[in-house]
DRENGU-723212 format. One record per residue (C-alpha): residue number from 0; chain; x, y, z. Coordinates in Angstrom, 1 decimal, padded with zeros to 4 digits. Layout:
<rs>
@seq->NUM	mol->A	X->X	Y->Y	Z->Z
...
</rs>
This chain:
<rs>
@seq->0	mol->A	X->018.4	Y->-028.6	Z->-027.9
@seq->1	mol->A	X->017.2	Y->-025.7	Z->-030.0
@seq->2	mol->A	X->015.3	Y->-022.9	Z->-028.3
@seq->3	mol->A	X->012.8	Y->-021.0	Z->-030.5
@seq->4	mol->A	X->011.2	Y->-017.7	Z->-029.9
@seq->5	mol->A	X->007.6	Y->-017.8	Z->-028.6
@seq->6	mol->A	X->005.1	Y->-017.0	Z->-031.4
@seq->7	mol->A	X->002.5	Y->-014.4	Z->-030.5
@seq->8	mol->A	X->-000.3	Y->-016.9	Z->-030.7
@seq->9	mol->A	X->001.4	Y->-019.1	Z->-028.0
@seq->10	mol->A	X->001.6	Y->-016.3	Z->-025.5
@seq->11	mol->A	X->-002.2	Y->-016.2	Z->-025.0
@seq->12	mol->A	X->-002.2	Y->-019.9	Z->-024.2
@seq->13	mol->A	X->000.5	Y->-019.6	Z->-021.5
@seq->14	mol->A	X->-000.7	Y->-016.3	Z->-020.1
@seq->15	mol->A	X->-004.3	Y->-017.2	Z->-019.7
@seq->16	mol->A	X->-003.2	Y->-020.2	Z->-017.6
@seq->17	mol->A	X->-001.0	Y->-018.4	Z->-015.1
@seq->18	mol->A	X->-002.7	Y->-015.0	Z->-014.9
@seq->19	mol->A	X->-006.1	Y->-013.8	Z->-014.2
@seq->20	mol->A	X->-006.6	Y->-010.0	Z->-014.1
@seq->21	mol->A	X->-003.2	Y->-009.0	Z->-015.5
@seq->22	mol->A	X->-003.9	Y->-011.1	Z->-018.6
@seq->23	mol->A	X->-006.8	Y->-008.8	Z->-019.4
@seq->24	mol->A	X->-004.5	Y->-005.8	Z->-019.6
@seq->25	mol->A	X->-001.9	Y->-007.6	Z->-021.6
@seq->26	mol->A	X->-004.5	Y->-008.8	Z->-024.1
@seq->27	mol->A	X->-005.6	Y->-005.3	Z->-025.1
@seq->28	mol->A	X->-002.1	Y->-003.8	Z->-025.5
@seq->29	mol->A	X->-001.1	Y->-002.5	Z->-028.9
@seq->30	mol->A	X->001.0	Y->-005.1	Z->-030.9
@seq->31	mol->A	X->004.1	Y->-002.8	Z->-030.7
@seq->32	mol->A	X->004.6	Y->-003.7	Z->-027.1
@seq->33	mol->A	X->002.3	Y->-006.6	Z->-026.3
@seq->34	mol->A	X->004.8	Y->-009.4	Z->-027.0
@seq->35	mol->A	X->007.6	Y->-007.8	Z->-025.0
@seq->36	mol->A	X->005.5	Y->-007.1	Z->-021.9
@seq->37	mol->A	X->003.9	Y->-010.6	Z->-022.2
@seq->38	mol->A	X->007.3	Y->-012.4	Z->-022.3
@seq->39	mol->A	X->008.6	Y->-010.2	Z->-019.4
@seq->40	mol->A	X->005.5	Y->-011.2	Z->-017.4
@seq->41	mol->A	X->006.0	Y->-014.9	Z->-018.1
@seq->42	mol->A	X->009.6	Y->-014.9	Z->-017.1
@seq->43	mol->A	X->008.7	Y->-013.0	Z->-013.9
@seq->44	mol->A	X->005.9	Y->-015.5	Z->-013.2
@seq->45	mol->A	X->008.3	Y->-018.4	Z->-013.7
@seq->46	mol->A	X->010.7	Y->-016.7	Z->-011.2
@seq->47	mol->A	X->007.8	Y->-016.3	Z->-008.7
@seq->48	mol->A	X->006.9	Y->-020.0	Z->-009.1
@seq->49	mol->A	X->010.5	Y->-020.9	Z->-008.3
@seq->50	mol->A	X->010.5	Y->-018.7	Z->-005.3
@seq->51	mol->A	X->007.2	Y->-020.0	Z->-003.9
@seq->52	mol->A	X->007.6	Y->-023.7	Z->-004.4
@seq->53	mol->A	X->008.1	Y->-025.7	Z->-001.2
@seq->54	mol->A	X->009.4	Y->-028.9	Z->-002.8
@seq->55	mol->A	X->012.8	Y->-027.3	Z->-003.2
@seq->56	mol->A	X->014.9	Y->-026.1	Z->-000.2
@seq->57	mol->A	X->015.2	Y->-022.4	Z->000.2
@seq->58	mol->A	X->019.0	Y->-022.3	Z->-000.5
@seq->59	mol->A	X->018.5	Y->-024.1	Z->-003.7
@seq->60	mol->A	X->015.6	Y->-021.8	Z->-004.7
@seq->61	mol->A	X->018.0	Y->-018.8	Z->-004.2
@seq->62	mol->A	X->020.5	Y->-020.5	Z->-006.4
@seq->63	mol->A	X->017.9	Y->-021.1	Z->-009.2
@seq->64	mol->A	X->016.8	Y->-017.5	Z->-009.0
@seq->65	mol->A	X->020.4	Y->-016.3	Z->-009.3
@seq->66	mol->A	X->020.8	Y->-018.7	Z->-012.2
@seq->67	mol->A	X->017.7	Y->-017.2	Z->-013.9
@seq->68	mol->A	X->019.2	Y->-013.7	Z->-013.4
@seq->69	mol->A	X->022.4	Y->-014.9	Z->-015.1
@seq->70	mol->A	X->020.5	Y->-016.1	Z->-018.2
@seq->71	mol->A	X->019.2	Y->-012.6	Z->-018.8
@seq->72	mol->A	X->022.8	Y->-011.5	Z->-019.6
@seq->73	mol->A	X->024.1	Y->-014.7	Z->-021.1
@seq->74	mol->A	X->022.0	Y->-016.7	Z->-023.5
@seq->75	mol->A	X->024.4	Y->-019.7	Z->-023.3
@seq->76	mol->A	X->023.2	Y->-020.4	Z->-019.8
@seq->77	mol->A	X->019.5	Y->-020.8	Z->-020.7
@seq->78	mol->A	X->019.6	Y->-024.5	Z->-021.6
@seq->79	mol->A	X->021.2	Y->-025.8	Z->-018.4
@seq->80	mol->A	X->019.2	Y->-023.5	Z->-016.2
@seq->81	mol->A	X->015.9	Y->-024.4	Z->-017.7
@seq->82	mol->A	X->016.8	Y->-028.2	Z->-017.4
@seq->83	mol->A	X->017.4	Y->-027.7	Z->-013.7
@seq->84	mol->A	X->014.2	Y->-025.7	Z->-013.2
@seq->85	mol->A	X->012.1	Y->-028.3	Z->-015.0
@seq->86	mol->A	X->013.6	Y->-031.2	Z->-013.0
@seq->87	mol->A	X->013.7	Y->-029.6	Z->-009.6
@seq->88	mol->A	X->010.6	Y->-027.4	Z->-009.6
@seq->89	mol->A	X->008.3	Y->-028.7	Z->-012.3
@seq->90	mol->A	X->009.0	Y->-032.4	Z->-012.0
@seq->91	mol->A	X->009.4	Y->-032.6	Z->-008.3
@seq->92	mol->A	X->006.0	Y->-030.9	Z->-007.7
@seq->93	mol->A	X->004.0	Y->-032.8	Z->-010.2
@seq->94	mol->A	X->002.2	Y->-034.9	Z->-007.5
@seq->95	mol->A	X->001.6	Y->-032.0	Z->-005.2
@seq->96	mol->A	X->-001.4	Y->-029.6	Z->-005.2
@seq->97	mol->A	X->-000.5	Y->-025.9	Z->-005.3
@seq->98	mol->A	X->-001.7	Y->-025.5	Z->-001.7
@seq->99	mol->A	X->000.8	Y->-028.2	Z->-000.7
@seq->100	mol->A	X->003.7	Y->-026.2	Z->-002.2
@seq->101	mol->A	X->003.7	Y->-027.7	Z->-005.7
@seq->102	mol->A	X->003.4	Y->-025.9	Z->-009.0
@seq->103	mol->A	X->000.0	Y->-025.8	Z->-010.7
@seq->104	mol->A	X->-000.5	Y->-027.5	Z->-014.0
@seq->105	mol->A	X->-000.4	Y->-024.1	Z->-015.8
@seq->106	mol->A	X->002.8	Y->-023.2	Z->-013.9
@seq->107	mol->A	X->004.4	Y->-026.5	Z->-015.0
@seq->108	mol->A	X->003.5	Y->-025.7	Z->-018.6
@seq->109	mol->A	X->005.1	Y->-022.3	Z->-018.1
@seq->110	mol->A	X->008.3	Y->-023.9	Z->-016.8
@seq->111	mol->A	X->008.4	Y->-026.2	Z->-019.8
@seq->112	mol->A	X->008.3	Y->-023.1	Z->-022.0
@seq->113	mol->A	X->010.6	Y->-021.0	Z->-020.0
@seq->114	mol->A	X->013.5	Y->-021.6	Z->-022.4
@seq->115	mol->A	X->011.4	Y->-020.3	Z->-025.3
@seq->116	mol->A	X->010.5	Y->-017.2	Z->-023.3
@seq->117	mol->A	X->014.1	Y->-016.5	Z->-022.4
@seq->118	mol->A	X->015.2	Y->-017.0	Z->-026.0
@seq->119	mol->A	X->012.5	Y->-014.5	Z->-027.2
@seq->120	mol->A	X->013.7	Y->-012.0	Z->-024.6
@seq->121	mol->A	X->017.3	Y->-012.3	Z->-025.8
@seq->122	mol->A	X->016.0	Y->-011.4	Z->-029.3
@seq->123	mol->A	X->014.4	Y->-008.1	Z->-028.2
@seq->124	mol->A	X->015.9	Y->-005.0	Z->-029.7
@seq->125	mol->A	X->018.7	Y->-003.6	Z->-027.4
@seq->126	mol->A	X->016.6	Y->-000.9	Z->-025.7
@seq->127	mol->A	X->013.7	Y->-003.3	Z->-024.9
@seq->128	mol->A	X->016.2	Y->-006.0	Z->-023.8
@seq->129	mol->A	X->017.9	Y->-003.6	Z->-021.4
@seq->130	mol->A	X->014.7	Y->-002.3	Z->-019.9
@seq->131	mol->A	X->013.3	Y->-005.9	Z->-019.5
@seq->132	mol->A	X->016.5	Y->-007.2	Z->-017.9
@seq->133	mol->A	X->016.4	Y->-004.3	Z->-015.5
@seq->134	mol->A	X->012.8	Y->-004.9	Z->-014.3
@seq->135	mol->A	X->013.3	Y->-008.7	Z->-014.1
@seq->136	mol->A	X->016.5	Y->-008.1	Z->-012.1
@seq->137	mol->A	X->014.6	Y->-005.9	Z->-009.6
@seq->138	mol->A	X->011.7	Y->-008.4	Z->-009.3
@seq->139	mol->A	X->014.1	Y->-011.4	Z->-008.8
@seq->140	mol->A	X->016.0	Y->-009.3	Z->-006.1
@seq->141	mol->A	X->012.7	Y->-008.7	Z->-004.3
@seq->142	mol->A	X->011.9	Y->-012.4	Z->-004.3
@seq->143	mol->A	X->015.4	Y->-013.3	Z->-003.0
@seq->144	mol->A	X->015.0	Y->-010.7	Z->-000.3
@seq->145	mol->A	X->011.7	Y->-012.2	Z->000.9
@seq->146	mol->A	X->013.2	Y->-015.7	Z->001.0
@seq->147	mol->A	X->016.0	Y->-014.4	Z->003.1
@seq->148	mol->A	X->013.9	Y->-012.2	Z->005.3
@seq->149	mol->A	X->011.2	Y->-014.8	Z->006.0
@seq->150	mol->A	X->012.9	Y->-018.2	Z->006.2
@seq->151	mol->A	X->010.6	Y->-021.2	Z->005.8
@seq->152	mol->A	X->009.7	Y->-022.9	Z->009.1
@seq->153	mol->A	X->011.0	Y->-020.0	Z->011.1
@seq->154	mol->A	X->009.0	Y->-017.8	Z->013.6
@seq->155	mol->A	X->006.5	Y->-015.3	Z->012.4
@seq->156	mol->A	X->008.4	Y->-012.2	Z->011.4
@seq->157	mol->A	X->007.4	Y->-008.7	Z->010.4
@seq->158	mol->A	X->008.9	Y->-005.9	Z->008.3
@seq->159	mol->A	X->010.3	Y->-003.3	Z->010.6
@seq->160	mol->A	X->009.4	Y->000.1	Z->009.0
@seq->161	mol->A	X->007.0	Y->001.7	Z->006.6
@seq->162	mol->A	X->010.0	Y->002.4	Z->004.4
@seq->163	mol->A	X->010.6	Y->-001.4	Z->004.1
@seq->164	mol->A	X->007.0	Y->-001.9	Z->003.1
@seq->165	mol->A	X->007.3	Y->000.8	Z->000.5
@seq->166	mol->A	X->010.5	Y->-000.8	Z->-000.9
@seq->167	mol->A	X->008.7	Y->-004.2	Z->-001.0
@seq->168	mol->A	X->005.9	Y->-002.6	Z->-003.0
@seq->169	mol->A	X->008.4	Y->-001.1	Z->-005.4
@seq->170	mol->A	X->010.4	Y->-004.3	Z->-005.9
@seq->171	mol->A	X->007.2	Y->-006.4	Z->-006.3
@seq->172	mol->A	X->005.1	Y->-004.1	Z->-008.6
@seq->173	mol->A	X->006.2	Y->-000.5	Z->-008.6
@seq->174	mol->A	X->009.1	Y->-001.3	Z->-010.8
@seq->175	mol->A	X->006.7	Y->-003.0	Z->-013.2
@seq->176	mol->A	X->004.7	Y->000.3	Z->-013.5
@seq->177	mol->A	X->008.0	Y->002.0	Z->-014.3
@seq->178	mol->A	X->008.9	Y->-000.6	Z->-016.9
@seq->179	mol->A	X->005.4	Y->-000.5	Z->-018.4
@seq->180	mol->A	X->005.6	Y->003.3	Z->-018.7
@seq->181	mol->A	X->009.0	Y->003.4	Z->-020.3
@seq->182	mol->A	X->008.2	Y->000.6	Z->-022.8
@seq->183	mol->A	X->004.9	Y->002.3	Z->-023.8
@seq->184	mol->A	X->006.6	Y->005.7	Z->-024.2
@seq->185	mol->A	X->009.3	Y->004.2	Z->-026.3
@seq->186	mol->A	X->007.0	Y->002.4	Z->-028.8
@seq->187	mol->A	X->003.8	Y->004.5	Z->-029.0
@seq->188	mol->A	X->004.4	Y->008.0	Z->-030.3
@seq->189	mol->A	X->001.1	Y->009.3	Z->-028.9
@seq->190	mol->A	X->002.2	Y->008.7	Z->-025.3
@seq->191	mol->A	X->005.8	Y->009.7	Z->-025.7
@seq->192	mol->A	X->005.4	Y->012.3	Z->-022.9
@seq->193	mol->A	X->004.9	Y->009.5	Z->-020.4
@seq->194	mol->A	X->008.6	Y->009.2	Z->-020.2
@seq->195	mol->A	X->008.7	Y->012.5	Z->-018.3
@seq->196	mol->A	X->009.9	Y->011.9	Z->-014.7
@seq->197	mol->A	X->006.5	Y->012.9	Z->-013.2
@seq->198	mol->A	X->004.6	Y->010.5	Z->-015.2
@seq->199	mol->A	X->007.1	Y->007.7	Z->-014.6
@seq->200	mol->A	X->006.6	Y->008.4	Z->-010.9
@seq->201	mol->A	X->002.9	Y->008.0	Z->-011.3
@seq->202	mol->A	X->003.4	Y->004.7	Z->-013.1
@seq->203	mol->A	X->005.4	Y->003.5	Z->-010.1
@seq->204	mol->A	X->002.6	Y->004.6	Z->-007.8
@seq->205	mol->A	X->000.1	Y->002.6	Z->-009.9
@seq->206	mol->A	X->002.2	Y->-000.5	Z->-009.4
@seq->207	mol->A	X->002.6	Y->000.2	Z->-005.7
@seq->208	mol->A	X->-001.2	Y->000.6	Z->-005.4
@seq->209	mol->A	X->-001.7	Y->-002.9	Z->-006.8
@seq->210	mol->A	X->000.9	Y->-004.4	Z->-004.5
@seq->211	mol->A	X->-000.6	Y->-002.7	Z->-001.4
@seq->212	mol->A	X->-003.9	Y->-004.3	Z->-002.4
@seq->213	mol->A	X->-002.2	Y->-007.6	Z->-002.5
@seq->214	mol->A	X->-000.5	Y->-007.1	Z->000.9
@seq->215	mol->A	X->-003.9	Y->-006.5	Z->002.5
@seq->216	mol->A	X->-005.8	Y->-009.1	Z->000.6
@seq->217	mol->A	X->-003.2	Y->-011.8	Z->001.1
@seq->218	mol->A	X->-002.3	Y->-011.0	Z->004.7
@seq->219	mol->A	X->-004.0	Y->-014.1	Z->006.2
@seq->220	mol->A	X->-002.2	Y->-016.4	Z->003.8
@seq->221	mol->A	X->001.1	Y->-014.7	Z->004.3
@seq->222	mol->A	X->000.8	Y->-014.8	Z->008.1
@seq->223	mol->A	X->000.2	Y->-018.5	Z->007.9
@seq->224	mol->A	X->003.6	Y->-018.8	Z->006.2
@seq->225	mol->A	X->005.3	Y->-016.7	Z->008.8
@seq->226	mol->A	X->005.3	Y->-013.5	Z->006.8
@seq->227	mol->A	X->003.9	Y->-010.2	Z->008.1
@seq->228	mol->A	X->004.1	Y->-007.3	Z->005.7
@seq->229	mol->A	X->002.4	Y->-004.9	Z->008.2
@seq->230	mol->A	X->005.6	Y->-003.3	Z->009.7
@seq->231	mol->A	X->006.3	Y->-003.2	Z->013.4
@seq->232	mol->A	X->006.4	Y->000.6	Z->013.1
@seq->233	mol->A	X->002.7	Y->000.4	Z->012.2
@seq->234	mol->A	X->001.8	Y->-002.5	Z->014.5
@seq->235	mol->A	X->003.2	Y->-000.7	Z->017.6
@seq->236	mol->A	X->001.2	Y->002.4	Z->016.7
@seq->237	mol->A	X->-001.9	Y->000.3	Z->017.1
@seq->238	mol->A	X->-000.7	Y->-001.6	Z->020.2
@seq->239	mol->A	X->-000.3	Y->-004.9	Z->018.3
@seq->240	mol->A	X->002.2	Y->-007.7	Z->017.8
@seq->241	mol->A	X->002.4	Y->-009.8	Z->014.6
@seq->242	mol->A	X->001.0	Y->-012.8	Z->016.5
@seq->243	mol->A	X->-002.2	Y->-010.7	Z->017.3
@seq->244	mol->A	X->-003.1	Y->-010.8	Z->013.6
@seq->245	mol->A	X->-003.4	Y->-014.6	Z->013.7
@seq->246	mol->A	X->-005.4	Y->-015.0	Z->016.9
@seq->247	mol->A	X->-009.2	Y->-015.0	Z->016.1
@seq->248	mol->A	X->-010.0	Y->-012.8	Z->019.1
@seq->249	mol->A	X->-007.1	Y->-010.4	Z->019.2
@seq->250	mol->A	X->-007.1	Y->-009.7	Z->015.5
@seq->251	mol->A	X->-010.5	Y->-008.0	Z->015.9
@seq->252	mol->A	X->-008.4	Y->-005.1	Z->017.3
@seq->253	mol->A	X->-006.5	Y->-004.9	Z->014.0
@seq->254	mol->A	X->-009.2	Y->-003.2	Z->012.1
@seq->255	mol->A	X->-007.6	Y->000.3	Z->012.5
@seq->256	mol->A	X->-004.4	Y->-001.2	Z->011.3
@seq->257	mol->A	X->-006.1	Y->-002.6	Z->008.2
@seq->258	mol->A	X->-007.8	Y->000.8	Z->007.6
@seq->259	mol->A	X->-004.4	Y->002.5	Z->007.7
@seq->260	mol->A	X->-002.9	Y->000.1	Z->005.2
@seq->261	mol->A	X->-005.9	Y->000.7	Z->003.0
@seq->262	mol->A	X->-005.3	Y->004.4	Z->003.3
@seq->263	mol->A	X->-001.8	Y->003.9	Z->002.0
@seq->264	mol->A	X->-003.1	Y->001.9	Z->-000.9
@seq->265	mol->A	X->-005.7	Y->004.6	Z->-001.7
@seq->266	mol->A	X->-003.0	Y->007.3	Z->-001.6
@seq->267	mol->A	X->-001.2	Y->005.4	Z->-004.4
@seq->268	mol->A	X->-004.5	Y->005.1	Z->-006.3
@seq->269	mol->A	X->-005.1	Y->008.8	Z->-006.1
@seq->270	mol->A	X->-001.6	Y->009.5	Z->-007.4
@seq->271	mol->A	X->-002.0	Y->006.9	Z->-010.2
@seq->272	mol->A	X->-005.4	Y->007.9	Z->-011.7
@seq->273	mol->A	X->-004.0	Y->011.1	Z->-013.4
@seq->274	mol->A	X->-001.6	Y->008.7	Z->-015.2
@seq->275	mol->A	X->-004.6	Y->007.0	Z->-016.8
@seq->276	mol->A	X->-006.0	Y->010.4	Z->-017.9
@seq->277	mol->A	X->-002.6	Y->011.4	Z->-019.3
@seq->278	mol->A	X->-003.0	Y->008.6	Z->-021.9
@seq->279	mol->A	X->-004.8	Y->010.2	Z->-024.9
@seq->280	mol->A	X->-008.4	Y->009.2	Z->-025.5
@seq->281	mol->A	X->-007.4	Y->008.0	Z->-028.9
@seq->282	mol->A	X->-005.2	Y->005.3	Z->-027.3
@seq->283	mol->A	X->-008.2	Y->003.5	Z->-025.8
@seq->284	mol->A	X->-006.4	Y->000.2	Z->-025.5
@seq->285	mol->A	X->-003.6	Y->001.7	Z->-023.4
@seq->286	mol->A	X->-006.1	Y->003.5	Z->-021.2
@seq->287	mol->A	X->-008.0	Y->000.3	Z->-020.5
@seq->288	mol->A	X->-004.8	Y->-001.7	Z->-019.9
@seq->289	mol->A	X->-003.9	Y->000.8	Z->-017.1
@seq->290	mol->A	X->-007.4	Y->001.4	Z->-015.8
@seq->291	mol->A	X->-008.6	Y->-002.2	Z->-015.4
@seq->292	mol->A	X->-006.1	Y->-003.3	Z->-012.7
@seq->293	mol->A	X->-006.6	Y->000.0	Z->-010.9
@seq->294	mol->A	X->-010.4	Y->-000.5	Z->-010.7
@seq->295	mol->A	X->-010.1	Y->-004.2	Z->-009.9
@seq->296	mol->A	X->-007.8	Y->-003.0	Z->-007.0
@seq->297	mol->A	X->-010.5	Y->-000.5	Z->-005.9
@seq->298	mol->A	X->-013.1	Y->-003.3	Z->-006.0
@seq->299	mol->A	X->-011.0	Y->-005.5	Z->-003.8
@seq->300	mol->A	X->-010.4	Y->-002.7	Z->-001.3
@seq->301	mol->A	X->-014.2	Y->-002.0	Z->-001.2
@seq->302	mol->A	X->-014.8	Y->-005.7	Z->-000.4
@seq->303	mol->A	X->-012.1	Y->-005.6	Z->002.3
@seq->304	mol->A	X->-013.6	Y->-002.5	Z->003.8
@seq->305	mol->A	X->-017.0	Y->-004.3	Z->004.0
@seq->306	mol->A	X->-015.6	Y->-007.5	Z->005.4
@seq->307	mol->A	X->-016.3	Y->-008.2	Z->009.1
@seq->308	mol->A	X->-012.8	Y->-009.8	Z->009.5
@seq->309	mol->A	X->-010.5	Y->-009.1	Z->006.6
@seq->310	mol->A	X->-007.8	Y->-011.2	Z->008.2
@seq->311	mol->A	X->-009.9	Y->-014.3	Z->008.5
@seq->312	mol->A	X->-008.1	Y->-017.1	Z->006.6
@seq->313	mol->A	X->-011.3	Y->-019.0	Z->006.3
@seq->314	mol->A	X->-013.0	Y->-016.2	Z->004.4
@seq->315	mol->A	X->-010.6	Y->-014.8	Z->001.8
@seq->316	mol->A	X->-011.7	Y->-011.6	Z->000.1
@seq->317	mol->A	X->-011.5	Y->-011.5	Z->-003.7
@seq->318	mol->A	X->-013.3	Y->-009.7	Z->-006.5
@seq->319	mol->A	X->-015.8	Y->-011.9	Z->-008.3
@seq->320	mol->A	X->-015.8	Y->-012.5	Z->-012.1
@seq->321	mol->A	X->-019.1	Y->-010.6	Z->-012.7
@seq->322	mol->A	X->-017.5	Y->-007.6	Z->-011.0
@seq->323	mol->A	X->-014.6	Y->-007.8	Z->-013.4
@seq->324	mol->A	X->-017.0	Y->-008.0	Z->-016.4
@seq->325	mol->A	X->-018.8	Y->-005.0	Z->-015.0
@seq->326	mol->A	X->-015.6	Y->-003.1	Z->-014.8
@seq->327	mol->A	X->-014.7	Y->-004.0	Z->-018.3
@seq->328	mol->A	X->-018.1	Y->-002.9	Z->-019.7
@seq->329	mol->A	X->-018.2	Y->000.4	Z->-017.8
@seq->330	mol->A	X->-014.7	Y->001.4	Z->-018.6
@seq->331	mol->A	X->-015.1	Y->000.5	Z->-022.3
@seq->332	mol->A	X->-018.2	Y->002.7	Z->-022.5
@seq->333	mol->A	X->-016.5	Y->005.6	Z->-020.8
@seq->334	mol->A	X->-012.9	Y->005.3	Z->-022.0
@seq->335	mol->A	X->-013.3	Y->008.1	Z->-024.6
@seq->336	mol->A	X->-014.5	Y->010.7	Z->-022.1
@seq->337	mol->A	X->-012.3	Y->012.1	Z->-019.3
@seq->338	mol->A	X->-015.3	Y->013.5	Z->-017.5
@seq->339	mol->A	X->-017.3	Y->010.2	Z->-017.5
@seq->340	mol->A	X->-014.2	Y->008.2	Z->-016.6
@seq->341	mol->A	X->-013.5	Y->010.5	Z->-013.7
@seq->342	mol->A	X->-017.1	Y->010.3	Z->-012.4
@seq->343	mol->A	X->-017.0	Y->006.5	Z->-012.5
@seq->344	mol->A	X->-013.6	Y->006.4	Z->-010.9
@seq->345	mol->A	X->-014.6	Y->008.7	Z->-008.0
@seq->346	mol->A	X->-017.6	Y->006.6	Z->-007.3
@seq->347	mol->A	X->-015.5	Y->003.5	Z->-007.0
@seq->348	mol->A	X->-013.0	Y->005.4	Z->-005.0
@seq->349	mol->A	X->-015.7	Y->006.4	Z->-002.4
@seq->350	mol->A	X->-016.8	Y->002.7	Z->-002.2
@seq->351	mol->A	X->-013.2	Y->001.7	Z->-001.3
@seq->352	mol->A	X->-012.8	Y->004.3	Z->001.4
</rs>
């Protein structure tokens, strides 16, 4: 079997199927980094599909994730690993809906093309390859940690401390902000200064902000699977147990807890926005690529703040497509003006809390 690099035109077809909001940012990136970040995202998304599928026992999923990590350093392992993933994850889940633990049709397409993505990654120039291997290794380690921390079919478990929550946010998305920053600074001369430690740290905060939004938005679904990312340290502060977040009556007392989680998310947002402004106005595409997920996150937080019961599994909160289009239109209009961009950002920030 011959594995070929993924041509740029094929990336859009795969990305648009497995990504919603993140695809918007990838689509406007400069060509110098777009292919690298897109391939990295697709490999990470394939790893996430492996970690999340329930048609394969947990121990085997951990083996497959470890095998995926091994392919990053040894191209010879791509063919056998991809064959196993296709058979055990893609093929085994073909008759199951995503909510039943199977891979979606778009995810199965991705798994079919995983070998192409890994081959493309192996052909990156050495600096890009090293940075991409590092971020994917961190992401895979985070997925493995979650599988081990929250065994399927076990009792409801919570993280213990806020430090664990912060680590989770770094391993799930903060490391991506770091990778994005270093890749951009390495390839776009106008933003070379983003490789300064203070800007890299703000890139990490941007990623953590997005993951904190996910933690709050997806809390009901995670709780149904036995995962509570609200740490006991925080639960005890509000006189709550993890089980209280599931009970329709008792979870009404969880509003202050949700508010505190939102405050953590907003603190990351506040640290991340100067990162957007640090991107020169002449690099409008890069500005928009960083700004869109941040504003989509703020829109989600605003909806969560307005929700009567943000932990209600029957009423999941999400930002609607017209809101996304509005974000894209407003930001595109304002992207060349620091002052106007700041005014619009502060308005969205106030709506979110």
